[in-house]
Backbone of each chain as ProteinMPNN parsed JSONL, in Angstrom:
{"seq_chain_A": "XXXXXXXXXXXXXXXXXXXXXXXXXXXXXXXXXXXXXXXXXXXXXXXXXXXXXXXXXXXXXXXXXXXXXXXXXXXXXXXXXXXXXXXXXXXXXXXXXXXXXXXXXXXXXX", "coords_chain_A": {"N_chain_A": [[107.499, 65.518, 113.832], [106.265, 67.34, 111.131], [108.257, 69.253, 108.955], [107.923, 72.629, 107.956], [107.91, 74.9, 105.195], [107.844, 78.22, 104.277], [107.352, 81.35, 102.539], [109.531, 84.049, 103.451], [108.701, 86.701, 103.416], [106.041, 88.744, 102.028], [104.506, 91.023, 99.758], [101.652, 93.039, 99.096], [98.701, 94.689, 97.731], [96.003, 96.731, 98.856], [92.748, 95.352, 98.534], [93.46, 93.298, 96.854], [93.727, 89.732, 96.225], [95.417, 87.531, 98.319], [97.729, 84.938, 98.342], [99.305, 82.597, 100.284], [101.733, 80.222, 100.321], [102.573, 77.094, 101.747], [105.007, 74.656, 102.241], [105.096, 71.237, 102.985], [106.515, 68.586, 102.89], [106.889, 66.206, 104.304], [104.548, 65.484, 105.567], [102.42, 63.705, 107.764], [100.042, 60.974, 107.886], [98.092, 61.424, 109.876], [98.276, 64.098, 110.334], [97.217, 67.494, 110.649], [96.696, 70.68, 109.046], [97.387, 73.894, 110.002], [96.784, 77.373, 110.333], [98.011, 80.421, 111.633], [97.656, 83.859, 112.626], [99.534, 86.73, 113.368], [99.599, 89.828, 114.849], [101.623, 92.774, 115.354], [102.99, 92.976, 118.617], [101.06, 91.37, 119.745], [99.548, 88.231, 120.751], [99.581, 85.179, 118.78], [96.842, 84.399, 116.556], [94.426, 82.002, 115.95], [93.553, 81.044, 112.68], [92.602, 79.227, 110.638], [91.997, 75.77, 109.918], [92.749, 72.645, 108.389], [92.343, 69.429, 106.723], [92.211, 68.103, 104.21], [91.515, 68.921, 100.763], [89.434, 71.671, 100.508], [88.94, 74.322, 102.786], [86.858, 76.77, 104.165], [86.317, 79.806, 105.877], [85.009, 82.695, 107.612], [87.144, 84.356, 107.452], [89.288, 83.374, 105.856], [90.454, 81.138, 103.228], [91.514, 77.776, 102.86], [93.498, 75.853, 100.888], [94.18, 72.589, 99.97], [96.063, 70.312, 98.274], [95.649, 67.046, 96.72], [97.853, 65.392, 97.363], [98.743, 66.499, 99.68], [101.149, 67.709, 100.291], [101.632, 70.328, 100.296], [100.153, 73.509, 101.119], [97.795, 76.183, 100.723], [97.129, 79.308, 101.942], [94.53, 81.501, 101.526], [93.711, 84.831, 101.316], [91.048, 86.845, 100.853], [90.585, 89.896, 99.076], [92.361, 91.816, 100.552], [93.069, 94.078, 103.267], [94.63, 96.989, 104.781], [94.755, 96.247, 107.414], [95.305, 93.577, 107.405], [97.963, 93.256, 107.432], [100.5, 91.448, 108.815], [102.115, 88.692, 110.54], [102.116, 85.444, 109.271], [101.657, 82.139, 110.188], [102.336, 78.792, 109.358], [101.42, 75.651, 110.43], [101.993, 72.202, 110.995], [100.818, 69.097, 112.042], [99.954, 66.353, 114.229], [96.889, 66.443, 116.009], [97.095, 65.707, 118.623], [99.638, 66.18, 119.309], [102.015, 67.508, 121.448], [104.186, 69.189, 121.32], [104.315, 71.582, 119.404], [105.578, 73.347, 116.568], [106.273, 76.622, 115.693], [107.846, 78.047, 113.824], [109.257, 80.617, 111.641], [107.449, 82.016, 110.104], [105.487, 83.952, 107.648], [105.925, 87.201, 106.688], [103.568, 89.431, 105.962], [102.938, 92.27, 104.099], [100.74, 94.872, 103.512], [99.909, 97.298, 101.192], [98.627, 100.646, 100.564]], "CA_chain_A": [[106.807, 66.724, 113.4], [106.584, 67.688, 109.758], [108.857, 70.578, 108.801], [107.212, 73.466, 106.986], [108.659, 75.97, 104.546], [106.984, 79.251, 103.727], [108.162, 82.528, 102.195], [109.844, 84.918, 104.578], [107.883, 87.904, 103.342], [105.246, 88.993, 100.827], [103.882, 92.341, 99.694], [100.498, 93.13, 98.224], [97.985, 95.949, 97.815], [94.614, 96.648, 99.321], [91.765, 94.888, 97.574], [93.956, 92.121, 96.136], [93.696, 88.432, 96.891], [96.776, 87.117, 98.665], [97.893, 83.502, 98.558], [100.573, 82.233, 100.939], [101.897, 78.779, 100.195], [103.424, 76.427, 102.73], [105.411, 73.31, 101.832], [105.263, 70.274, 104.091], [106.711, 67.338, 102.149], [106.883, 65.02, 105.162], [103.321, 65.452, 106.34], [101.996, 62.346, 108.09], [98.634, 60.679, 107.624], [97.224, 61.992, 110.914], [98.569, 65.523, 110.527], [96.379, 68.567, 110.16], [97.4, 71.906, 108.651], [96.778, 74.994, 110.746], [97.387, 78.69, 110.103], [97.814, 81.459, 112.635], [97.973, 85.239, 112.253], [100.031, 87.475, 114.512], [99.843, 91.255, 114.702], [102.693, 93.244, 116.257], [102.718, 93.128, 120.056], [99.934, 90.545, 120.168], [99.731, 86.798, 120.593], [99.011, 84.634, 117.547], [95.402, 84.135, 116.536], [94.05, 80.895, 115.07], [92.764, 81.473, 111.525], [91.917, 78.168, 109.914], [92.626, 74.452, 109.992], [92.165, 71.705, 107.435], [93.021, 68.147, 106.512], [92.365, 67.94, 102.765], [90.685, 69.712, 99.831], [89.303, 73.106, 100.753], [88.198, 74.772, 103.955], [86.609, 78.21, 104.092], [85.565, 80.442, 106.957], [84.732, 84.109, 107.361], [88.405, 85.094, 107.367], [90.219, 82.893, 104.837], [90.266, 79.804, 102.673], [92.701, 76.935, 102.895], [93.475, 74.891, 99.798], [95.123, 71.492, 100.216], [95.977, 69.379, 97.146], [95.431, 65.648, 97.073], [99.034, 64.773, 97.981], [98.883, 67.192, 100.965], [102.529, 68.106, 100.531], [101.667, 71.779, 100.412], [98.833, 74.093, 101.349], [97.776, 77.601, 100.394], [96.202, 80.162, 102.665], [94.055, 82.542, 100.635], [93.036, 85.95, 101.969], [90.372, 87.587, 99.791], [90.424, 91.352, 99.183], [93.055, 92.213, 101.775], [93.109, 95.484, 103.653], [95.838, 97.325, 105.54], [94.702, 95.544, 108.706], [95.784, 92.201, 107.228], [99.417, 93.254, 107.609], [100.752, 90.596, 109.981], [102.912, 87.497, 110.264], [101.249, 84.277, 109.137], [102.388, 80.919, 110.485], [101.791, 77.51, 108.922], [101.808, 74.581, 111.341], [101.535, 70.881, 110.573], [101.036, 68.082, 113.045], [98.856, 65.6, 114.82], [96.201, 67.283, 116.992], [97.48, 65.322, 119.976], [101.052, 66.515, 119.513], [102.152, 68.536, 122.463], [105.294, 70.102, 121.026], [104.147, 72.121, 118.058], [106.643, 74.267, 116.183], [105.711, 77.735, 114.94], [108.7, 78.532, 112.738], [109.427, 82.075, 111.538], [106.267, 82.605, 109.485], [105.555, 84.837, 106.482], [105.57, 88.576, 107.033], [102.754, 89.994, 104.885], [102.772, 93.724, 104.165], [99.72, 95.355, 102.584], [100.103, 98.726, 100.915], [97.407, 101.295, 100.048]], "C_chain_A": [[107.239, 67.076, 111.993], [107.161, 69.098, 109.709], [108.078, 71.342, 107.74], [108.146, 74.529, 106.438], [107.676, 76.952, 103.944], [107.836, 80.477, 103.435], [108.39, 83.408, 103.418], [108.954, 86.149, 104.585], [107.132, 87.971, 102.017], [104.675, 90.399, 100.923], [102.672, 92.26, 98.785], [99.819, 94.475, 98.45], [96.556, 95.711, 98.283], [93.697, 96.193, 98.199], [92.191, 93.663, 96.786], [93.681, 90.85, 96.93], [95.137, 88.012, 97.122], [96.779, 85.622, 98.94], [99.273, 83.227, 99.144], [100.668, 80.715, 100.924], [102.877, 78.251, 101.219], [103.737, 75.027, 102.211], [105.617, 72.44, 103.055], [105.357, 68.881, 103.49], [106.578, 66.091, 103.015], [105.626, 64.907, 106.009], [102.865, 64.012, 106.535], [100.484, 62.203, 107.917], [97.705, 61.372, 108.615], [97.389, 63.492, 111.099], [97.491, 66.422, 109.936], [97.254, 69.772, 109.81], [96.656, 73.075, 109.28], [97.528, 76.295, 110.453], [97.007, 79.644, 111.222], [98.221, 82.804, 112.048], [98.48, 85.951, 113.504], [100.285, 88.926, 114.14], [100.957, 91.668, 115.647], [102.197, 93.423, 117.688], [101.474, 92.367, 120.52], [100.307, 89.069, 120.059], [99.131, 86.316, 119.288], [97.517, 84.344, 117.694], [95.133, 83.026, 115.532], [93.191, 81.418, 113.924], [91.944, 80.329, 110.977], [92.705, 76.871, 110.033], [91.951, 73.529, 108.985], [92.96, 70.429, 107.341], [93.244, 67.891, 105.019], [91.351, 68.801, 102.035], [90.636, 71.17, 100.25], [88.481, 73.366, 102.003], [88.029, 76.279, 103.845], [85.897, 78.661, 105.354], [85.431, 81.926, 106.638], [86.01, 84.922, 107.141], [89.23, 84.69, 106.149], [89.737, 81.572, 104.263], [91.601, 79.073, 102.725], [92.545, 75.871, 101.823], [94.569, 73.852, 100.023], [94.994, 70.511, 99.061], [95.916, 67.94, 97.64], [96.652, 65.017, 97.765], [99.375, 65.394, 99.333], [100.306, 67.641, 101.273], [102.699, 69.622, 100.558], [100.258, 72.251, 100.749], [98.929, 75.586, 101.047], [96.706, 78.303, 101.204], [95.808, 81.297, 101.736], [93.273, 83.578, 101.432], [92.378, 86.796, 100.894], [90.342, 89.088, 100.079], [91.053, 91.897, 100.463], [92.94, 93.718, 101.997], [94.388, 95.728, 104.442], [95.9, 96.539, 106.85], [95.102, 94.076, 108.605], [97.302, 92.11, 107.297], [99.749, 92.55, 108.923], [101.746, 89.514, 109.577], [101.974, 86.304, 110.278], [102.095, 83.013, 109.286], [101.613, 79.703, 109.981], [102.312, 76.428, 109.863], [101.231, 73.264, 110.836], [101.803, 69.889, 111.691], [99.755, 67.396, 113.476], [98.214, 66.444, 115.913], [96.566, 66.913, 118.423], [98.925, 65.663, 120.283], [101.164, 67.664, 120.501], [103.206, 69.576, 122.103], [105.171, 70.607, 119.6], [105.19, 73.192, 117.81], [106.037, 75.359, 115.314], [106.578, 78.164, 113.761], [108.716, 80.056, 112.705], [108.266, 82.761, 110.831], [106.551, 83.413, 108.236], [105.086, 86.221, 106.893], [104.86, 89.206, 105.836], [102.581, 91.492, 105.108], [101.77, 94.144, 103.098], [99.895, 96.87, 102.44], [98.82, 99.333, 100.356], [97.358, 101.269, 98.53]], "O_chain_A": [[108.432, 67.11, 111.69], [106.634, 70.02, 110.332], [107.632, 70.767, 106.747], [109.053, 74.996, 107.126], [106.782, 76.567, 103.19], [108.914, 80.637, 104.006], [107.54, 83.493, 104.305], [108.504, 86.588, 105.643], [107.521, 87.352, 101.027], [104.398, 90.903, 102.012], [102.665, 91.502, 97.815], [100.281, 95.294, 99.244], [95.995, 94.628, 98.119], [93.855, 96.604, 97.05], [91.364, 93.048, 96.113], [93.438, 90.887, 98.136], [95.977, 88.124, 96.229], [95.937, 85.11, 99.678], [100.289, 83.592, 98.552], [99.798, 80.017, 101.445], [103.888, 78.887, 101.517], [102.837, 74.3, 101.79], [106.234, 72.856, 104.035], [104.414, 68.093, 103.565], [106.196, 65.032, 102.519], [105.654, 64.286, 107.072], [102.912, 63.2, 105.611], [99.756, 63.191, 107.817], [96.641, 61.855, 108.23], [96.712, 64.093, 111.933], [96.935, 66.146, 108.874], [98.408, 69.859, 110.231], [95.446, 73.223, 109.108], [98.753, 76.306, 110.342], [95.869, 79.679, 111.691], [99.014, 82.882, 111.109], [97.911, 85.788, 114.583], [101.072, 89.225, 113.242], [101.211, 90.986, 116.64], [101.113, 93.958, 117.922], [100.904, 92.681, 121.565], [101.257, 88.704, 119.366], [98.254, 86.98, 118.736], [97.01, 84.085, 118.786], [95.57, 83.107, 114.384], [92.222, 82.144, 114.149], [90.724, 80.438, 110.861], [93.921, 76.88, 110.224], [90.745, 73.613, 108.755], [94.095, 70.345, 107.811], [94.341, 67.507, 104.612], [90.431, 69.344, 102.647], [91.67, 71.832, 100.338], [87.463, 72.717, 102.246], [88.966, 76.985, 103.47], [84.988, 77.988, 105.843], [85.711, 82.355, 105.518], [85.945, 86.065, 106.688], [89.807, 85.546, 105.479], [88.767, 80.975, 104.73], [92.668, 79.681, 102.644], [91.594, 75.088, 101.837], [95.732, 74.193, 100.238], [93.927, 69.926, 98.875], [96.108, 67.662, 98.824], [96.488, 64.192, 98.663], [100.216, 64.861, 100.057], [100.621, 67.924, 102.429], [103.792, 70.128, 100.814], [99.298, 71.485, 100.671], [100.008, 76.175, 101.108], [95.53, 77.94, 101.159], [96.68, 81.989, 101.21], [92.31, 83.255, 102.127], [93.078, 87.412, 100.092], [90.097, 89.495, 101.214], [90.35, 92.382, 101.35], [92.746, 94.504, 101.069], [95.137, 94.796, 104.735], [96.984, 96.208, 107.33], [95.226, 93.402, 109.628], [97.866, 91.018, 107.229], [99.341, 92.987, 109.998], [102.161, 89.432, 108.421], [101.142, 86.164, 111.174], [103.106, 82.839, 108.607], [100.398, 79.603, 110.157], [103.52, 76.31, 110.066], [100.117, 73.222, 110.314], [102.91, 69.849, 112.229], [98.645, 67.804, 113.133], [98.925, 67.1, 116.674], [96.371, 67.712, 119.339], [99.386, 65.456, 121.406], [100.47, 68.673, 120.379], [103.118, 70.723, 122.54], [105.847, 70.115, 118.697], [105.633, 73.865, 118.741], [105.369, 75.072, 114.32], [106.028, 78.621, 112.759], [108.242, 80.707, 113.636], [108.113, 83.977, 110.948], [107.699, 83.547, 107.812], [103.972, 86.385, 107.39], [105.488, 89.482, 104.814], [102.134, 91.926, 106.169], [101.928, 93.813, 101.923], [100.011, 97.605, 103.42], [98.014, 98.63, 99.747], [96.404, 101.77, 97.935]]}, "seq_chain_B": "XXXXXXXXXXXXXXXXXXXXXXXXXXXXXXXXXXXXXXXXXXXXXXXXXXXXXXXXXXXXXXXXXXXXXXXXXXXXXXXXXXXXXXXXXXXXXXXXXXXXXXXXXXXXXXXX", "coords_chain_B": {"N_chain_B": [[83.871, 87.555, 130.569], [87.085, 86.875, 130.409], [88.923, 85.363, 129.003], [92.146, 84.6, 128.258], [94.466, 85.723, 130.494], [97.38, 87.619, 131.287], [99.889, 88.502, 133.566], [102.743, 90.291, 134.8], [102.298, 92.993, 132.362], [104.587, 94.231, 131.478], [108.001, 93.891, 132.456], [111.022, 94.515, 134.161], [114.034, 93.065, 134.959], [116.92, 92.439, 136.994], [119.965, 90.765, 136.29], [120.09, 87.531, 137.656], [117.973, 87.833, 139.402], [114.789, 86.519, 140.485], [111.511, 85.653, 139.332], [107.922, 85.41, 138.858], [105.843, 84.772, 136.167], [102.486, 85.321, 135.527], [99.679, 83.404, 134.45], [96.341, 83.124, 133.618], [93.187, 81.58, 133.037], [89.769, 81.622, 131.972], [88.396, 79.875, 130.46], [88.063, 77.259, 130.842], [89.677, 75.326, 129.691], [91.721, 72.453, 129.124], [94.396, 72.205, 128.26], [97.422, 73.973, 128.589], [100.022, 76.253, 127.729], [103.353, 77.62, 127.633], [105.129, 80.025, 125.799], [108.005, 81.563, 124.323], [108.995, 84.493, 122.563], [111.397, 85.777, 120.642], [112.805, 88.818, 119.278], [111.69, 89.276, 115.949], [111.451, 86.595, 115.492], [109.964, 83.276, 115.416], [107.614, 81.586, 117.616], [108.701, 79.816, 120.507], [108.338, 76.832, 122.316], [108.156, 76.558, 125.8], [107.286, 75.266, 128.29], [104.6, 72.965, 128.939], [101.221, 71.935, 129.737], [98.909, 69.339, 130.287], [96.838, 69.209, 131.964], [95.6, 69.759, 135.323], [98.146, 69.266, 137.688], [99.871, 68.018, 135.915], [102.711, 68.446, 134.032], [105.081, 69.246, 131.422], [108.194, 69.363, 129.576], [109.055, 71.703, 126.995], [110.502, 72.942, 124.005], [112.51, 74.739, 124.827], [113.26, 74.586, 127.794], [115.116, 75.192, 129.799], [116.073, 77.004, 132.678], [113.611, 77.757, 133.467], [110.672, 77.141, 135.438], [107.603, 75.379, 135.982], [104.278, 74.922, 137.31], [101.148, 73.301, 137.879], [98.53, 73.64, 139.563], [95.854, 74.109, 139.503], [93.085, 74.111, 137.145], [92.766, 76.627, 136.099], [95.098, 78.226, 136.377], [98.514, 78.795, 135.428], [101.452, 79.291, 136.232], [104.651, 80.679, 135.335], [107.924, 80.317, 136.262], [110.889, 82.142, 136.58], [114.026, 81.224, 137.419], [116.628, 82.254, 137.929], [117.262, 85.045, 136.587], [118.539, 85.762, 133.313], [120.258, 87.729, 130.813], [119.769, 86.518, 128.331], [117.212, 85.668, 128.529], [115.596, 87.732, 127.95], [112.722, 88.651, 126.357], [109.499, 88.205, 124.747], [106.826, 86.817, 126.41], [104.387, 84.386, 125.964], [101.323, 83.011, 126.97], [99.259, 80.211, 126.338], [96.117, 78.586, 125.692], [94.195, 75.604, 125.187], [91.563, 73.37, 124.132], [91.553, 70.317, 123.648], [93.263, 70.181, 121.657], [96.223, 70.927, 120.389], [96.614, 72.484, 118.224], [94.665, 74.408, 117.888], [94.873, 76.977, 119.491], [94.444, 79.48, 122.055], [95.724, 82.568, 122.66], [97.291, 84.561, 125.214], [97.819, 88.112, 125.985], [100.504, 88.563, 126.319], [103.716, 88.979, 127.994], [106.17, 91.323, 128.306], [109.47, 90.959, 128.839], [112.444, 92.227, 130.165], [115.806, 91.67, 130.79], [118.468, 92.905, 132.524]], "CA_chain_B": [[84.682, 86.428, 130.125], [88.344, 87.526, 130.043], [89.727, 84.514, 128.126], [93.471, 84.317, 128.798], [95.096, 86.936, 131.005], [98.76, 87.487, 131.696], [100.441, 89.616, 134.332], [102.503, 91.681, 134.388], [102.441, 93.271, 130.929], [105.991, 94.567, 131.284], [108.827, 93.65, 133.636], [112.468, 94.633, 134.005], [114.738, 92.361, 136.02], [118.378, 92.426, 136.949], [120.525, 89.411, 136.203], [120.12, 86.8, 138.916], [116.701, 87.922, 140.109], [113.773, 85.54, 140.111], [110.155, 86.189, 139.293], [106.894, 84.526, 138.329], [104.874, 85.311, 135.215], [101.2, 84.701, 135.793], [98.742, 83.136, 133.357], [95.071, 82.634, 134.121], [92.163, 81.442, 131.996], [88.41, 81.318, 132.418], [87.791, 79.151, 129.352], [87.925, 75.866, 131.282], [90.418, 74.451, 128.775], [92.664, 71.608, 129.846], [95.781, 72.355, 127.829], [98.027, 75.295, 128.703], [101.409, 76.255, 127.267], [104.124, 78.852, 127.684], [106.041, 80.238, 124.687], [108.745, 82.814, 124.276], [109.214, 84.975, 121.208], [112.476, 86.744, 120.533], [112.517, 89.763, 118.183], [111.769, 88.801, 114.575], [111.48, 85.128, 115.446], [108.729, 82.575, 115.737], [107.439, 81.222, 119.019], [109.326, 78.566, 120.95], [107.613, 76.274, 123.445], [108.984, 76.42, 127.003], [106.676, 74.19, 129.062], [103.178, 72.823, 128.68], [100.486, 71.126, 130.711], [97.673, 68.767, 129.722], [95.817, 69.251, 132.994], [96.105, 70.043, 136.673], [99.086, 68.288, 138.222], [100.687, 67.397, 134.863], [103.462, 69.389, 133.207], [106.176, 68.637, 130.669], [109.102, 70.325, 128.969], [108.97, 71.97, 125.576], [111.729, 73.042, 123.23], [113.527, 75.538, 125.518], [112.814, 74.638, 129.188], [116.159, 75.504, 130.774], [115.964, 78.294, 133.343], [112.198, 78.007, 133.776], [109.897, 76.109, 136.116], [106.154, 75.573, 135.971], [103.44, 74.018, 138.089], [99.735, 73.452, 137.49], [97.746, 73.12, 140.683], [94.442, 74.26, 139.152], [92.82, 74.223, 135.711], [92.756, 78.018, 135.669], [96.363, 78.959, 136.484], [99.724, 78.101, 134.96], [102.528, 80.267, 136.385], [105.993, 80.375, 134.816], [108.926, 80.894, 137.17], [112.274, 82.292, 136.159], [114.751, 80.893, 138.629], [117.732, 83.203, 138.07], [117.144, 85.682, 135.274], [119.738, 86.04, 132.525], [119.933, 88.577, 129.657], [119.267, 85.684, 127.23], [115.788, 85.447, 128.735], [114.868, 88.902, 127.462], [111.836, 88.129, 125.328], [108.072, 88.339, 125.03], [106.331, 85.513, 126.84], [102.964, 84.18, 125.707], [100.635, 81.847, 127.498], [98.202, 79.788, 125.426], [95.258, 77.515, 126.187], [93.388, 74.928, 124.165], [90.72, 72.31, 124.697], [92.364, 69.101, 123.592], [93.901, 70.217, 120.352], [97.275, 71.927, 120.485], [96.679, 73.309, 117.032], [93.727, 75.52, 117.976], [95.179, 77.574, 120.772], [94.069, 80.862, 122.305], [96.883, 83.179, 123.294], [97.165, 85.754, 126.025], [98.388, 89.323, 125.385], [101.96, 88.545, 126.416], [104.488, 89.741, 128.982], [107.46, 91.73, 127.734], [110.459, 90.892, 129.901], [113.812, 92.669, 129.865], [116.768, 91.339, 131.838], [119.671, 93.736, 132.325]], "C_chain_B": [[86.013, 86.962, 129.595], [89.16, 86.671, 129.075], [91.027, 84.145, 128.823], [94.1, 85.638, 129.241], [96.508, 86.639, 131.477], [99.175, 88.728, 132.475], [101.866, 89.292, 134.732], [102.574, 91.831, 132.875], [103.9, 93.553, 130.588], [106.751, 94.292, 132.582], [110.29, 93.827, 133.257], [113.114, 93.969, 135.214], [116.242, 92.582, 135.885], [118.828, 90.966, 136.883], [120.58, 88.775, 137.591], [118.823, 86.874, 139.717], [115.76, 86.825, 139.636], [112.418, 86.232, 140.069], [109.209, 85.15, 138.702], [105.997, 85.301, 137.375], [103.562, 84.552, 135.42], [100.39, 84.518, 134.51], [97.485, 82.551, 133.96], [94.067, 82.576, 132.973], [90.82, 81.129, 132.626], [87.652, 80.565, 131.341], [87.574, 77.679, 129.694], [88.574, 74.887, 130.294], [91.494, 73.695, 129.544], [94.123, 71.931, 129.532], [96.23, 73.793, 127.994], [99.506, 75.196, 128.351], [102.032, 77.627, 127.487], [105.095, 78.878, 126.499], [106.857, 81.51, 124.951], [108.962, 83.188, 122.818], [110.268, 86.064, 121.241], [112.224, 87.629, 119.31], [112.709, 89.151, 116.802], [111.732, 87.297, 114.413], [110.087, 84.558, 115.678], [108.675, 82.225, 117.216], [108.136, 79.9, 119.32], [108.652, 78.112, 122.246], [108.548, 76.049, 124.622], [108.518, 75.215, 127.826], [105.201, 74.118, 128.682], [102.552, 71.894, 129.711], [99.197, 70.619, 130.069], [96.555, 68.721, 130.757], [96.453, 69.51, 134.348], [96.984, 68.903, 137.161], [100.019, 67.663, 137.206], [101.386, 68.484, 134.051], [104.574, 68.645, 132.477], [106.987, 69.725, 129.987], [108.846, 70.472, 127.479], [110.345, 72.04, 124.958], [112.855, 73.743, 124.001], [113.199, 75.674, 127.009], [113.84, 75.15, 130.195], [116.016, 76.919, 131.336], [114.55, 78.646, 133.768], [111.593, 76.817, 134.524], [108.419, 76.417, 135.99], [105.511, 74.61, 136.952], [102.008, 74.26, 137.667], [98.889, 72.816, 138.59], [96.239, 73.228, 140.415], [94.293, 74.284, 137.635], [93.06, 75.643, 135.228], [94.139, 78.657, 135.557], [97.562, 78.124, 136.066], [100.886, 79.093, 135.04], [103.858, 79.755, 135.847], [107.011, 81.096, 135.703], [110.284, 80.955, 136.508], [113.122, 82.171, 137.415], [115.861, 81.896, 138.933], [117.881, 83.884, 136.71], [118.499, 85.964, 134.627], [119.345, 86.918, 131.332], [119.374, 87.781, 128.475], [117.778, 85.383, 127.366], [114.952, 86.688, 128.424], [114.048, 88.475, 126.252], [110.408, 88.554, 125.641], [107.55, 86.943, 125.313], [104.814, 85.449, 126.642], [102.489, 82.897, 126.368], [99.506, 81.498, 126.534], [97.395, 78.66, 126.048], [94.552, 76.871, 125.01], [92.619, 73.807, 124.827], [91.502, 71.013, 124.75], [93.077, 69.017, 122.261], [94.96, 71.309, 120.39], [97.297, 72.85, 119.288], [95.641, 74.411, 117.006], [93.886, 76.125, 119.355], [94.729, 79.029, 120.837], [95.173, 81.477, 123.156], [96.515, 84.386, 124.154], [97.878, 86.927, 125.371], [99.903, 89.404, 125.497], [102.512, 89.366, 127.567], [105.839, 90.046, 128.36], [108.472, 91.837, 128.864], [111.826, 91.341, 129.388], [114.692, 92.337, 131.053], [118.064, 92.097, 131.56], [120.852, 93.206, 133.118]], "O_chain_B": [[86.078, 87.448, 128.466], [90.021, 87.21, 128.38], [91.021, 83.464, 129.849], [94.246, 86.56, 128.439], [96.797, 85.56, 131.995], [98.856, 89.854, 132.095], [102.18, 88.128, 134.982], [102.888, 90.866, 132.179], [104.385, 93.156, 129.528], [106.204, 94.445, 133.674], [110.745, 93.371, 132.208], [112.776, 94.279, 136.356], [116.754, 92.872, 134.804], [118.142, 90.064, 137.364], [121.042, 89.38, 138.558], [118.602, 86.061, 140.615], [115.909, 86.278, 138.543], [112.216, 87.27, 140.699], [109.637, 84.15, 138.126], [105.459, 86.351, 137.725], [103.533, 83.322, 135.477], [100.412, 85.36, 133.613], [97.548, 81.59, 134.727], [94.091, 83.405, 132.063], [90.734, 80.469, 133.661], [86.422, 80.6, 131.298], [86.967, 76.941, 128.918], [88.087, 73.775, 130.09], [92.097, 74.218, 130.481], [94.976, 71.931, 130.42], [95.527, 74.723, 127.599], [100.159, 74.192, 128.633], [101.345, 78.648, 127.522], [105.788, 77.898, 126.226], [106.444, 82.396, 125.699], [109.096, 82.324, 121.952], [110.053, 87.139, 121.801], [111.501, 87.225, 118.399], [113.758, 88.576, 116.512], [111.956, 86.78, 113.319], [109.162, 85.265, 116.08], [109.595, 82.54, 117.971], [108.156, 78.988, 118.494], [108.427, 78.911, 123.154], [109.602, 75.429, 124.477], [109.272, 74.263, 128.029], [104.629, 75.08, 128.17], [103.235, 71.179, 130.443], [98.486, 71.366, 129.398], [95.454, 68.253, 130.468], [97.675, 69.483, 134.499], [96.62, 67.731, 137.063], [100.877, 66.86, 137.574], [100.732, 69.339, 133.454], [104.96, 67.545, 132.873], [106.532, 70.859, 129.838], [108.475, 69.52, 126.792], [111.248, 71.293, 125.335], [114.023, 73.385, 123.849], [112.888, 76.777, 127.457], [113.483, 75.504, 131.318], [115.862, 77.89, 130.596], [114.313, 79.701, 134.358], [111.944, 75.661, 134.286], [108.025, 77.58, 135.901], [106.113, 73.62, 137.368], [101.69, 75.329, 137.146], [98.578, 71.625, 138.554], [95.445, 72.517, 141.031], [95.28, 74.461, 136.92], [93.5, 75.857, 134.098], [94.338, 79.542, 134.724], [97.623, 76.919, 136.311], [101.268, 79.676, 134.024], [104.151, 78.56, 135.897], [106.963, 82.315, 135.868], [110.772, 79.972, 135.951], [112.948, 82.934, 138.365], [116.009, 82.334, 140.074], [118.539, 83.367, 135.808], [119.462, 86.346, 135.291], [118.201, 86.853, 130.883], [118.584, 88.315, 127.697], [117.153, 84.897, 126.423], [113.736, 86.686, 128.617], [114.591, 88.0, 125.254], [110.143, 89.183, 126.665], [107.798, 86.006, 124.554], [104.069, 86.323, 127.086], [103.15, 81.859, 126.331], [98.869, 82.39, 125.975], [97.919, 77.872, 126.835], [94.336, 77.499, 123.974], [92.957, 73.35, 125.919], [92.051, 70.655, 125.792], [93.448, 67.939, 121.797], [94.627, 72.493, 120.421], [97.938, 73.9, 119.333], [95.732, 75.294, 116.153], [93.125, 75.821, 120.273], [94.645, 79.717, 119.82], [95.51, 80.972, 124.227], [95.569, 85.12, 123.867], [98.483, 86.764, 124.312], [100.524, 90.234, 124.833], [101.882, 90.307, 128.05], [106.562, 89.142, 127.94], [108.352, 92.695, 129.738], [112.295, 90.905, 128.337], [114.368, 92.679, 132.19], [118.673, 91.948, 130.501], [121.939, 93.782, 133.067]]}, "name": "protein", "num_of_chains": 2, "seq": "XXXXXXXXXXXXXXXXXXXXXXXXXXXXXXXXXXXXXXXXXXXXXXXXXXXXXXXXXXXXXXXXXXXXXXXXXXXXXXXXXXXXXXXXXXXXXXXXXXXXXXXXXXXXXXXXXXXXXXXXXXXXXXXXXXXXXXXXXXXXXXXXXXXXXXXXXXXXXXXXXXXXXXXXXXXXXXXXXXXXXXXXXXXXXXXXXXXXXXXXXXXXXXXXXXXXXXXXXXXXXX"}
């Protein structure tokens, strides 16, 4: 399983774009990159998944450079409700033992 | 369509007691997993199942048992509760991709 490194915490303001970067130097050829969001007292929620280049959905964008050794989750125009912990996961889709790590605690201020 | 349900929502046990945390899904997904989350920490995998009759250990299996007799249910049994098992327990389901999982609301367990 590829180890991931992401910032422990980040602060931003409403209306800003927030970018959270995750490092995964040992990513394997078959590995995908997946991000989850977790609000207090709730289970994590799947946000986005990608393999290379850029993936976009209604919630976020995921940017993956050609070497795939890092990835960036981009949240456009954040609001107070985006305050949460964001987890970056890397692994083969068939892997049974995925590791969540400690995540990035994002705080949005008015 | 309830998705993933967990019962109870809260539970207090005394050291040495046993209990079963329930997890049920109506999504017809094959993969089910149990995680625990300690305060301020990420999730750690306890046990998982790729289908009825098949279970395996995760990162922190000691003190817990599971069984999977149906697709819908995946109960987690605490054999003899210890204060170190005080945590929030999440059940998750997925089709055939562990990376796109759907989580239940959690059970907050306190062992005194």
